[in-house]
N, C-alpha and C positions, 0 to 999 in steps of 0.2 A: 568317776565315769563322766564324761562329758558330754556324751551323747556326739552324733555322727559329726559332728562341726567342731568339738572339743568345747574348751570353757575359755570366754574371754577374760582372764583374770588368773589370779594363782600362779601355779607353776604348771603347767602342763607338760606330762612326760611326752618327747618324740622320741620314738623308737619303733620299729629297726630303720627308719628312713627318715631323713630331714628334707622336707618340703618336695618338691618335685624332683629332686635329683636322683630319679631310679625308677624302674617299673611298678612299686608300689602306690597306692593311693598317698594324696599330699600328707607328710608328715607320719605317714605310716598308721598303726593302729592304736598303740598304746594309750592315746590321750583319749579314747574316745570308747574304751570298754572297761567293764566293771575289775577292778582290781580288790584283793582280798586282803583283809587285817589281821595281820598276824600277831603283833605284840605291841605292849606298851611299858614304860615304865620310868621312871624319876631319879635320876643320879644327883644329887645335891640341887641344884638349881634349873638343870635342864632336865626338859619332859621328852623322851624318845618315842618316837612311832614306828614302826616297820609294817609295810604293805608289801605283797607278792603279785604276780602275776605268772602263770605258766602256760606253755602252750596248749591249745585246746583245739578241736574242730573248726571254731570259727578262724583263731588266727593261722591254723595251718593250710585253711583255702586260701588264704593272703598270703601266706609267706611259709613255704614246707618244710620248717625246722623247729626242734624240739630245743626248748629255751627256759631259763627259770629267772624274771625279771624281780630283782627286790630294790624296793626304796626305803631309806631309811631318812626321818624326819628328824632334825633335833634342835629344839626351841630352849634359850636361855637369855635370860638379859635382853641386851641389844643385837643379839647375835642367832642366825637362823644357817643351819647346815643342812644340805640336802644332798645325800650319797644314793648313787644308781650303780646298782651290781646288775652283769647280765653272766649267766653262765650256759655254757652250751651244753645241753643236755641228750644232744642227738651222737649218731656214729658218723658224722662228717662234719667238715669245716663250713663255717658259716662266717658271714661278715655282714655289717651294719654300720650305720651313721645313726647320730641321736643327738639330742638337745634337752636341756632343761627350759622351757619356753618361760622365763620368769618375767613376770610382769611387776613394775615397781611403781608404786602410786607417787605423784606429783600434785603440788597445788596449783603449779603455773607451769606448763610446759615452755613457754617461751622463756623462763629463767634457768631452765634447766639445762647442764652440758653434761658431757662424757667426758672425762680426760682419762688418760695414760696408752692412747692408741696412736701418738705420732709416732711415724716413721714405719707404720705397721703396715703390710700389704694387705689389701681386702678387695673382694669383689662386690661393684656395687648393683646387687639384683635391681634396684628402682631404676637403674640404666641399662637392663639387659644381660648383667653379669659381668660387665667389663672390668678389667683391673686396675687399680690405682694402689698407691701409697699415699697415705695420709700425711699431708705436709703441716695440719692444723694442730695446733696444740690441745682445741678442745673440738668435740663436734657436738653440733647446736642444733636445734631443731624447729624448722619451717614447713617446709615441704615434707613429701615422705622420705623417710629416712631406713634403708632397709641393704646392711652392710654385713659381710661375713670376712670378720678378720681373721688372717691365718697366724695362728702363734703367738700371739700377743705375749711380751715377754715378762710384763709387769701386771698386777693387781690392776683392775679396771674401777672408774671412780663415778659415781653418779653424783653433779654438785646440783643440789636442790635449792641453793639460795640462802642467803642467810646463816651462812658457816655450816649449813647442815649438808651431811657427807655419807652416801652408802657405797662401803668398799665392796667388789666383788672380788674374791679369790676363788681362784679354779684349779682343781688338778686332776689329771685323768685326762678330761677336756681340754685338747689341744688348742681349739679355736673359740671365738667370741662372736656371736651375732648382737647387733645394736639395732634396734627397730622401732621405727612409729609410723603408722600408716598416712599422717598428714590429714590435712582438712577434707581434700578429694574423696580421696579412697576411704576415710574413716567414715563419712555422711553414707558410704555405700553399703557398709555395715550394718546389717539391721538389728546384732546385738550389740552393738556399741552404743547408741544413744546419741542424743544431740551435742555435739562437741566434746563428746567422749575420748576422741585421741588426744584433748588437752590434760588428760587427768592421768597419765601414765606415759612410761618409758620402757622398753623392753632390753635387759641384757642379759643374753643368753650364754650359758656355758654349753659350747658343743663340739664336737668330734665330726668334721665334715670332710674336709680335702685328702685325710688318710683315714680310710673307712676302718674299723677295728675288725680284726680277723682273729677268730677264734676257733681253735682246733678242740676236738670232743674232749670233756670236761674241764676244759679250760674256761677261767672266769678275768673279766675283765670290771675296772670299778671306775667312776667318775664322781667327783665331787664339787660342789660350788656351795660357798661359805659367803654370807652378806653380813656385813658389820655396820650398824648405824652407831655414827657419831654427831 
């Protein structure tokens, strides 16, 4: 649980609405309510933990649907995999957008770049949502970067310098978001700290352009796998 504004770090779960693209509060409610710890186990060198979030009076007041959300976190060696599953437990269809708002630590944002998105169409949220096609081989960070990339065909890589790379693989999540608030907006975020924007970059697995539609008893699943090298 991250409180009303969510957590500024880790992997906040965005559900059932991404950002302000709909009538619900920004980024929905999953990031700011308490989840239930379900289980933990070890398989070889991998540790696995599961958490659940079920509809209750609080969520139904915001979003009138019965659902079960399950988050599975698997950690082993240089790899972290997060899997989000949503089940429609009600008697009517529902639809949603979602994301794993993954914060990735960087030593020097000025030296970090994101690759794997050349030629991909994106909405530039920092420029009012105007759509463009990324013509560059790498995304660099200077001012604010807030882009929704639609259906990137390849894994996305965060290049940290000195040969260090974090590769981001996604399945089920059709889209990807690259975000950093930059120095101006970063300074206005009270929970970020002085020059806090320089210490992270967000690469989010997301499903935004085509909302997920679930019939009663149907289940959707999306995953993000981070591999450090």
